[in-house]
GUZA-688093 format. One record per residue (C-alpha): x, y, z; residue in three letters; residue number from 1. Coordinates in pm, whole numbers. Layout:
R, x, y, z, code, pos
R, X, Y, Z, ALA, NUM
...
! end
This chain:
R, x, y, z, code, pos
R, -1986, 5898, 7585, MET, 1
R, -2279, 5865, 7346, ARG, 2
R, -2326, 6147, 7093, PRO, 3
R, -2623, 6379, 7124, ASP, 4
R, -2946, 6286, 6953, ARG, 5
R, -3130, 6538, 6734, PHE, 6
R, -3433, 6550, 6508, ARG, 7
R, -3328, 6462, 6152, ILE, 8
R, -3631, 6597, 5962, GLY, 9
R, -3640, 6489, 5597, SER, 10
R, -3349, 6246, 5627, ILE, 11
R, -3636, 6025, 5742, THR, 12
R, -3732, 6004, 5374, LYS, 13
R, -3421, 5802, 5288, THR, 14
R, -3517, 5539, 5549, PHE, 15
R, -3874, 5523, 5412, VAL, 16
R, -3761, 5481, 5051, ALA, 17
R, -3522, 5205, 5156, THR, 18
R, -3806, 5010, 5319, VAL, 19
R, -4026, 5039, 5009, LEU, 20
R, -3743, 4915, 4786, LEU, 21
R, -3697, 4618, 5019, ARG, 22
R, -4068, 4540, 4996, LEU, 23
R, -4045, 4548, 4618, GLN, 24
R, -3753, 4303, 4631, GLU, 25
R, -3979, 4068, 4824, GLU, 26
R, -4252, 4096, 4560, GLY, 27
R, -4496, 4255, 4800, ARG, 28
R, -4552, 4562, 4584, LEU, 29
R, -4424, 4725, 4269, ASP, 30
R, -4307, 5084, 4283, LEU, 31
R, -4504, 5139, 3965, ASP, 32
R, -4826, 5040, 4141, ASP, 33
R, -5076, 5323, 4163, SER, 34
R, -5123, 5488, 4499, VAL, 35
R, -5492, 5405, 4458, GLU, 36
R, -5414, 5034, 4470, ARG, 37
R, -5282, 5059, 4824, TRP, 38
R, -5469, 5364, 4953, LEU, 39
R, -5806, 5354, 4775, PRO, 40
R, -5989, 5686, 4770, GLY, 41
R, -5735, 5875, 4979, LEU, 42
R, -5572, 6083, 4705, VAL, 43
R, -5877, 6255, 4562, ARG, 44
R, -6001, 6610, 4536, GLY, 45
R, -5933, 6933, 4347, HIS, 46
R, -5774, 6742, 4061, GLY, 47
R, -5574, 6492, 4265, HIS, 48
R, -5626, 6132, 4158, ASP, 49
R, -5438, 5845, 4318, GLY, 50
R, -5520, 5627, 4017, ARG, 51
R, -5279, 5839, 3813, GLU, 52
R, -4994, 5855, 4067, VAL, 53
R, -4742, 5577, 4128, THR, 54
R, -4551, 5492, 4445, VAL, 55
R, -4229, 5570, 4256, ARG, 56
R, -4357, 5921, 4183, GLN, 57
R, -4414, 5971, 4555, LEU, 58
R, -4055, 5876, 4628, LEU, 59
R, -3890, 6095, 4364, ASN, 60
R, -4129, 6390, 4405, HIS, 61
R, -4271, 6376, 4052, THR, 62
R, -4629, 6310, 4170, SER, 63
R, -4743, 6672, 4153, GLY, 64
R, -4926, 6623, 4483, ILE, 65
R, -4961, 6945, 4682, TYR, 66
R, -4720, 6986, 4974, ASP, 67
R, -4909, 7005, 5302, VAL, 68
R, -4648, 7244, 5443, THR, 69
R, -4745, 7500, 5177, SER, 70
R, -5095, 7537, 5322, ASP, 71
R, -5118, 7880, 5486, LEU, 72
R, -5335, 7772, 5778, GLU, 73
R, -5102, 7480, 5844, PHE, 74
R, -4803, 7715, 5834, GLN, 75
R, -4965, 7948, 6086, GLU, 76
R, -5025, 7663, 6330, LYS, 77
R, -4692, 7489, 6283, VAL, 78
R, -4428, 7740, 6177, PHE, 79
R, -4558, 8076, 6301, LYS, 80
R, -4731, 8221, 6606, SER, 81
R, -4968, 7926, 6640, GLY, 82
R, -4676, 7696, 6719, PHE, 83
R, -4695, 7763, 7092, PHE, 84
R, -5061, 7661, 7105, GLU, 85
R, -5026, 7360, 6874, HIS, 86
R, -4678, 7221, 6944, ARG, 87
R, -4819, 6919, 7132, TYR, 88
R, -5104, 6843, 6890, ASP, 89
R, -5120, 6496, 6739, THR, 90
R, -5160, 6486, 6361, TRP, 91
R, -5264, 6170, 6182, THR, 92
R, -5127, 6097, 5832, PRO, 93
R, -5482, 6109, 5701, GLU, 94
R, -5527, 6460, 5843, GLN, 95
R, -5211, 6580, 5669, LEU, 96
R, -5317, 6426, 5338, VAL, 97
R, -5665, 6579, 5369, ALA, 98
R, -5513, 6927, 5401, ILE, 99
R, -5314, 6872, 5082, ALA, 100
R, -5624, 6749, 4900, MET, 101
R, -5790, 7086, 4959, GLU, 102
R, -5554, 7230, 4697, HIS, 103
R, -5494, 7159, 4330, GLU, 104
R, -5191, 6953, 4222, PRO, 105
R, -4889, 7159, 4120, VAL, 106
R, -4862, 6964, 3791, PHE, 107
R, -4982, 6644, 3624, ALA, 108
R, -4813, 6329, 3761, PRO, 109
R, -4477, 6256, 3602, GLY, 110
R, -4445, 6585, 3413, THR, 111
R, -4220, 6783, 3649, ASP, 112
R, -4047, 6781, 3989, TRP, 113
R, -4156, 6951, 4311, SER, 114
R, -4064, 6864, 4668, TYR, 115
R, -4374, 6758, 4861, SER, 116
R, -4384, 6625, 5214, ASN, 117
R, -4729, 6483, 5141, THR, 118
R, -4556, 6230, 4915, ASN, 119
R, -4378, 6069, 5207, TYR, 120
R, -4673, 6086, 5442, VAL, 121
R, -4846, 5876, 5175, LEU, 122
R, -4539, 5652, 5138, ALA, 123
R, -4558, 5572, 5509, GLY, 124
R, -4924, 5477, 5469, LEU, 125
R, -4835, 5254, 5171, VAL, 126
R, -4586, 5065, 5388, ILE, 127
R, -4858, 5012, 5648, GLU, 128
R, -5107, 4894, 5384, ALA, 129
R, -4858, 4646, 5235, VAL, 130
R, -4721, 4502, 5560, THR, 131
R, -4998, 4549, 5815, GLY, 132
R, -4741, 4722, 6036, HIS, 133
R, -4662, 5088, 6088, SER, 134
R, -4386, 5239, 5879, TYR, 135
R, -4201, 5293, 6209, ALA, 136
R, -4204, 4921, 6286, ASP, 137
R, -4075, 4839, 5938, GLU, 138
R, -3796, 5097, 5954, VAL, 139
R, -3689, 4959, 6290, GLU, 140
R, -3700, 4595, 6175, ARG, 141
R, -3540, 4640, 5834, ARG, 142
R, -3288, 4919, 5891, VAL, 143
R, -3234, 5032, 6250, ILE, 144
R, -3195, 4689, 6412, GLU, 145
R, -2983, 4518, 6142, PRO, 146
R, -2738, 4808, 6133, LEU, 147
R, -2725, 4848, 6510, GLY, 148
R, -2836, 5211, 6501, LEU, 149
R, -2881, 5220, 6877, ARG, 150
R, -2942, 5593, 6899, SER, 151
R, -3195, 5616, 6616, THR, 152
R, -3566, 5618, 6699, VAL, 153
R, -3901, 5681, 6535, VAL, 154
R, -4076, 5880, 6810, PRO, 155
R, -4438, 5875, 6691, GLY, 156
R, -4625, 6123, 6912, THR, 157
R, -4359, 6156, 7183, ARG, 158
R, -4281, 6526, 7220, ALA, 159
R, -3975, 6489, 7443, THR, 160
R, -3630, 6391, 7322, MET, 161
R, -3458, 6075, 7448, PRO, 162
R, -3129, 6151, 7625, PRO, 163
R, -2862, 6253, 7562, PRO, 164
R, -2962, 6554, 7353, HIS, 165
R, -2899, 6925, 7325, GLY, 166
R, -3161, 7198, 7313, ARG, 167
R, -3328, 7319, 6993, ALA, 168
R, -3396, 7686, 6922, TYR, 169
R, -3608, 7866, 6664, GLU, 170
R, -3668, 8229, 6576, ARG, 171
R, -4028, 8313, 6485, PHE, 172
R, -4004, 8613, 6255, GLY, 173
R, -3688, 8785, 6136, SER, 174
R, -3669, 9002, 6447, GLU, 175
R, -3793, 8748, 6697, GLY, 176
R, -3588, 8611, 6983, GLU, 177
R, -3460, 8255, 6979, LEU, 178
R, -3695, 8033, 7179, VAL, 179
R, -3657, 7677, 7299, ASP, 180
R, -3852, 7442, 7071, VAL, 181
R, -3694, 7115, 7185, THR, 182
R, -4032, 6966, 7266, GLU, 183
R, -4271, 6914, 6975, ILE, 184
R, -4510, 6635, 6883, ASN, 185
R, -4333, 6502, 6569, PRO, 186
R, -4647, 6347, 6424, SER, 187
R, -4680, 6681, 6244, VAL, 188
R, -4406, 6552, 6014, ALA, 189
R, -4468, 6177, 6036, GLY, 190
R, -4300, 5964, 5770, ALA, 191
R, -4186, 6283, 5596, ALA, 192
R, -3957, 6391, 5879, GLY, 193
R, -4013, 6271, 6236, GLU, 194
R, -3709, 6056, 6313, MET, 195
R, -3433, 6117, 6568, ILE, 196
R, -3071, 6007, 6529, SER, 197
R, -2704, 6100, 6578, THR, 198
R, -2418, 6185, 6344, VAL, 199
R, -2262, 5842, 6403, ASP, 200
R, -2581, 5654, 6320, ASP, 201
R, -2651, 5865, 6011, LEU, 202
R, -2302, 5804, 5877, ASN, 203
R, -2339, 5431, 5940, ARG, 204
R, -2678, 5420, 5769, PHE, 205
R, -2578, 5609, 5456, LEU, 206
R, -2252, 5415, 5424, ARG, 207
R, -2439, 5085, 5446, ALA, 208
R, -2701, 5201, 5198, LEU, 209
R, -2452, 5314, 4935, LEU, 210
R, -2213, 5022, 4966, ASP, 211
R, -2495, 4777, 4896, GLY, 212
R, -2555, 4619, 5235, ARG, 213
R, -2926, 4706, 5247, LEU, 214
R, -3043, 4669, 4887, LEU, 215
R, -2987, 4445, 4586, SER, 216
R, -2805, 4571, 4277, GLU, 217
R, -3138, 4611, 4100, GLU, 218
R, -3281, 4815, 4387, SER, 219
R, -2967, 5026, 4404, MET, 220
R, -3009, 5114, 4038, ALA, 221
R, -3364, 5231, 4111, GLU, 222
R, -3263, 5419, 4425, LEU, 223
R, -3001, 5615, 4231, LEU, 224
R, -3206, 5673, 3917, SER, 225
R, -3251, 6048, 3937, THR, 226
R, -3465, 6322, 3789, VAL, 227
R, -3363, 6689, 3762, PRO, 228
R, -3488, 6926, 4030, THR, 229
R, -3440, 7238, 3821, GLY, 230
R, -3177, 7364, 4065, GLU, 231
R, -2871, 7182, 3931, GLY, 232
R, -2925, 6880, 4157, ASP, 233
R, -3093, 6549, 4082, ARG, 234
R, -3330, 6351, 4305, TYR, 235
R, -3357, 5974, 4322, GLY, 236
R, -3576, 5771, 4556, LEU, 237
R, -3541, 5950, 4888, GLY, 238
R, -3185, 6052, 4805, ILE, 239
R, -3031, 6343, 4622, GLN, 240
R, -2718, 6383, 4409, ALA, 241
R, -2535, 6715, 4416, ARG, 242
R, -2232, 6795, 4201, PRO, 243
R, -1981, 7007, 4391, LEU, 244
R, -1749, 7271, 4253, SER, 245
R, -1447, 7040, 4259, CYS, 246
R, -1610, 6773, 4043, GLY, 247
R, -1715, 6544, 4328, VAL, 248
R, -2080, 6436, 4341, THR, 249
R, -2218, 6366, 4686, VAL, 250
R, -2530, 6166, 4767, TRP, 251
R, -2754, 6210, 5068, GLY, 252
R, -3029, 6420, 5218, HIS, 253
R, -3082, 6713, 5449, SER, 254
R, -3351, 6771, 5703, GLY, 255
R, -3502, 7071, 5873, GLY, 256
R, -3750, 7064, 6158, ILE, 257
R, -3806, 7309, 6443, HIS, 258
R, -3470, 7400, 6595, GLY, 259
R, -3279, 7138, 6401, SER, 260
R, -3096, 7145, 6067, THR, 261
R, -2922, 6824, 5962, SER, 262
R, -2730, 6683, 5669, LEU, 263
R, -2575, 6350, 5576, VAL, 264
R, -2387, 6302, 5249, VAL, 265
R, -2141, 6056, 5102, SER, 266
R, -1940, 5968, 4797, THR, 267
R, -2119, 5720, 4574, ARG, 268
R, -1941, 5413, 4710, ASN, 269
R, -1990, 5512, 5074, GLY, 270
R, -1616, 5540, 5137, SER, 271
R, -1637, 5894, 5269, ARG, 272
R, -1939, 6019, 5460, THR, 273
R, -2022, 6330, 5656, MET, 274
R, -2311, 6416, 5887, ALA, 275
R, -2378, 6721, 6097, TYR, 276
R, -2650, 6903, 6290, ASN, 277
R, -2711, 7262, 6395, VAL, 278
R, -2960, 7327, 6674, ASN, 279
R, -3151, 7601, 6488, THR, 280
R, -3251, 7685, 6131, SER, 281
R, -2943, 7717, 5909, ALA, 282
R, -2813, 7668, 5558, SER, 283
R, -2661, 7331, 5465, THR, 284
R, -2513, 7449, 5136, GLY, 285
R, -2154, 7535, 5227, SER, 286
R, -2072, 7234, 5443, VAL, 287
R, -2027, 6969, 5167, PRO, 288
R, -1809, 7213, 4973, GLU, 289
R, -1587, 7258, 5277, ALA, 290
R, -1565, 6887, 5356, GLU, 291
R, -1523, 6741, 5008, PHE, 292
R, -1365, 7031, 4816, CYS, 293
R, -1185, 7227, 5087, GLY, 294
R, -1371, 7543, 4991, LYS, 295
R, -1564, 7669, 5294, PRO, 296
R, -1846, 7906, 5218, GLY, 297
R, -1856, 7822, 4846, LYS, 298
R, -2231, 7759, 4834, SER, 299
R, -2516, 7855, 5060, GLU, 300
R, -2786, 7679, 4855, LYS, 301
R, -2993, 7432, 5051, GLU, 302
R, -2895, 7074, 4978, PHE, 303
R, -3248, 6950, 4917, THR, 304
R, -3334, 7210, 4657, GLY, 305
R, -3643, 7432, 4641, PRO, 306
R, -3893, 7389, 4923, ARG, 307
R, -4170, 7610, 5053, THR, 308
R, -4119, 7517, 5416, GLU, 309
R, -3964, 7216, 5587, ARG, 310
R, -3913, 6905, 5661, TRP, 311
! end
């Protein structure tokens, strides 16, 4: 029996960062290229300037670019009462970036850390500009197919889930009833969080990434070069390091999208991995403590650190 598929939200970011590191290995771009070089004129407005932001800063969230999911109108349409009217809407990456550009940056590029989904929407567009193919095609060709991740897909605008899958539930408001949100057009997240996978495929992907099967030694050093998040964790290129209470540091990413909370983490060498999914909004903090330290309920802090909304 094949395991259930689920939406993996921001774990998508680890796939995207892996593709960009592969492209750098091939000499097709440099992560220290400006965003302007590949996406001329797109990152402009209210103090944003793509000439001052590098691709690397997109990947490690040091760009200062405003997070589209912090926009109040966007939140109303996507996370609140407007969801039921807009759940099947198609969002282009350019639309998402344009919303972010209506706001000021949260800091000057390279001076701080702040999680921004806009960073990875832009990263997906950079992949397309470099290769001439969609980021989805490149993720499939460079990661999904070589690793045989048969249950992992990049759905694009498809609102339904491929079988087999469970149902996803969300509560709108603290007193609201749980409602079925299984169907949603995932273009609202795009390269920041649209992918679908299973626990088996996520474990296989992260194990292969950390044991060096996907990237060169030089790229691995860049992937795992981290910056502090201000929450006790450190963030690399689409991957996060969290020290646990027992002295173990786990590497991975979490993801949250409507009715789906996911996590995949591993020891540094990929020898021990863990992935899980809950079919509603939930905390991911205590699970690594239970698995790697034998201390269930030790921490309720979200694995990916401070975020205004999801993915």
